[in-house]
C-alpha positions in Angstrom: -163.8 -86.4 5.5 -166.2 -85.4 3.0 -164.7 -82.1 2.3 -161.9 -83.6 0.9 -163.5 -86.3 -1.1 -165.2 -83.8 -2.5 -162.5 -81.5 -3.1 -161.0 -83.8 -5.6 -164.2 -83.6 -7.7 -164.0 -80.1 -8.6 -163.2 -78.5 -11.9 -160.1 -76.5 -12.1 -160.8 -73.5 -13.8 -157.6 -72.9 -16.3 -155.6 -69.6 -15.6 -153.7 -69.5 -19.1 -153.6 -66.4 -21.4 -156.9 -67.5 -23.5 -158.7 -66.9 -20.3 -158.0 -63.0 -20.4 -160.1 -60.3 -21.3 -158.4 -59.1 -24.2 -157.6 -62.7 -25.9 -161.5 -63.9 -25.3 -162.9 -60.4 -26.5 -160.8 -60.7 -29.8 -161.5 -64.5 -30.3 -165.1 -62.9 -30.2 -164.5 -60.5 -32.6 -162.5 -63.2 -34.8 -165.6 -65.4 -34.8 -168.0 -62.5 -35.8 -165.4 -61.6 -38.6 -165.3 -66.0 -39.9 -169.0 -66.2 -39.8 -169.3 -65.2 -43.3 -166.1 -67.4 -44.3 -164.4 -64.5 -45.8 -161.9 -62.8 -43.2 -160.3 -60.0 -44.6 -157.4 -57.9 -44.5 -159.4 -55.0 -43.6 -161.3 -57.0 -40.6 -158.1 -58.3 -39.1 -156.9 -54.4 -39.0 -160.2 -53.5 -37.7 -159.7 -56.2 -34.8 -156.2 -54.7 -34.2 -157.4 -51.5 -33.7 -160.2 -52.4 -31.0 -157.6 -54.2 -29.3 -155.4 -51.3 -29.6 -157.6 -48.6 -28.2 -159.9 -51.1 -25.9 -156.3 -52.2 -24.0 -153.8 -49.8 -24.4 -151.9 -51.7 -26.4 -148.8 -51.5 -29.2 -149.6 -52.0 -33.0 -147.5 -55.5 -32.5 -149.3 -56.7 -28.9 -152.5 -55.9 -30.4 -151.6 -58.1 -33.6 -150.5 -60.9 -31.5 -153.5 -61.4 -29.2 -155.5 -61.1 -32.0 -153.2 -63.9 -34.1 -153.5 -65.8 -30.7 -157.1 -65.5 -30.6 -157.6 -66.8 -34.1 -155.7 -69.9 -33.1 -158.4 -70.2 -29.8 -161.3 -69.2 -31.9 -160.3 -71.9 -34.6 -159.9 -74.4 -31.4 -163.4 -73.1 -29.8 -166.6 -75.7 -30.1 -168.8 -72.7 -29.2 -168.6 -68.9 -27.8 -169.4 -69.8 -24.2 -166.1 -69.8 -22.7 -164.9 -66.4 -24.6 -167.9 -65.1 -23.8 -168.3 -66.1 -19.9 -164.5 -64.2 -19.4 -166.0 -61.2 -21.0 -169.1 -61.3 -19.1 -167.4 -61.7 -15.7 -164.6 -59.0 -17.2 -166.5 -56.2 -18.6 -169.2 -54.2 -17.0 -172.5 -53.5 -18.9 -170.6 -50.3 -21.2 -167.9 -52.8 -21.8 -170.5 -55.2 -23.2 -171.9 -53.0 -25.0 -168.6 -51.6 -26.6 -167.9 -55.1 -27.4 -171.4 -55.3 -29.4 -170.4 -52.3 -31.2 -167.0 -53.2 -31.8 -168.2 -56.4 -33.3 -170.9 -54.4 -35.8 -167.8 -52.6 -36.5 -165.8 -55.3 -37.7 -168.5 -57.1 -39.8 -169.2 -53.9 -41.5 -166.3 -53.6 -43.2 -167.3 -55.0 -46.4 -170.3 -52.6 -45.9 -172.9 -55.5 -46.1 -175.0 -57.3 -43.1 -174.5 -61.3 -43.7 -177.0 -63.2 -41.9 -174.6 -65.7 -40.6 -172.5 -62.1 -39.1 -175.6 -61.2 -37.6 -176.6 -64.5 -36.2 -172.8 -64.8 -34.2 -173.5 -61.3 -32.5 -177.6 -62.0 -31.8 -176.4 -64.9 -29.8 -173.5 -63.3 -27.9 -176.3 -60.3 -26.8 -177.8 -63.3 -25.3 -174.7 -65.0 -23.5 -174.0 -61.6 -22.6 -177.5 -61.0 -20.7 -177.8 -57.7 -22.9 -181.0 -57.0 -25.0 -181.8 -56.5 -28.9 -182.4 -53.0 -28.7 -178.7 -52.6 -27.4 -177.2 -54.4 -30.4 -179.5 -52.4 -32.8 -178.2 -49.2 -30.9 -175.0 -50.2 -31.5 -175.2 -51.1 -34.9 -176.4 -47.8 -35.5 -173.2 -46.2 -34.1 -171.3 -48.5 -35.8 -172.9 -47.7 -38.8 -172.7 -43.9 -38.0 -169.0 -44.0 -37.3 -168.0 -45.7 -40.8 -169.7 -43.1 -42.6 -167.8 -40.2 -44.3 
């Protein structure tokens, strides 16, 4: 009897596309790119390439996912929902790769903006990673961007 009563209070998790790992990951990348209030075509292109590479998407699929994620990110009040999906959907290596990809996006303009760094720092904590993981990821991203 009590079981049926409490069943009515259970929070139903949304099963929509916004809860998918690719879209949540894309929303986090968009969040980092927009943190300095200068969201450039170059950053969009890096996000698209990340989605293509990580999820074996076509160029059009990656672009569509990014555009949908831009809307998701604009409507979100915080990073928690996206980080929760990613935390549960990726293994440790996948999470480390996400942090490296975030650094690639924010370093596209070759500057380290404090607001962009803050987004990455918050996400590192939400993913239960260490600051040293972020430092290693940043160094890899910097090395990859050098000619």
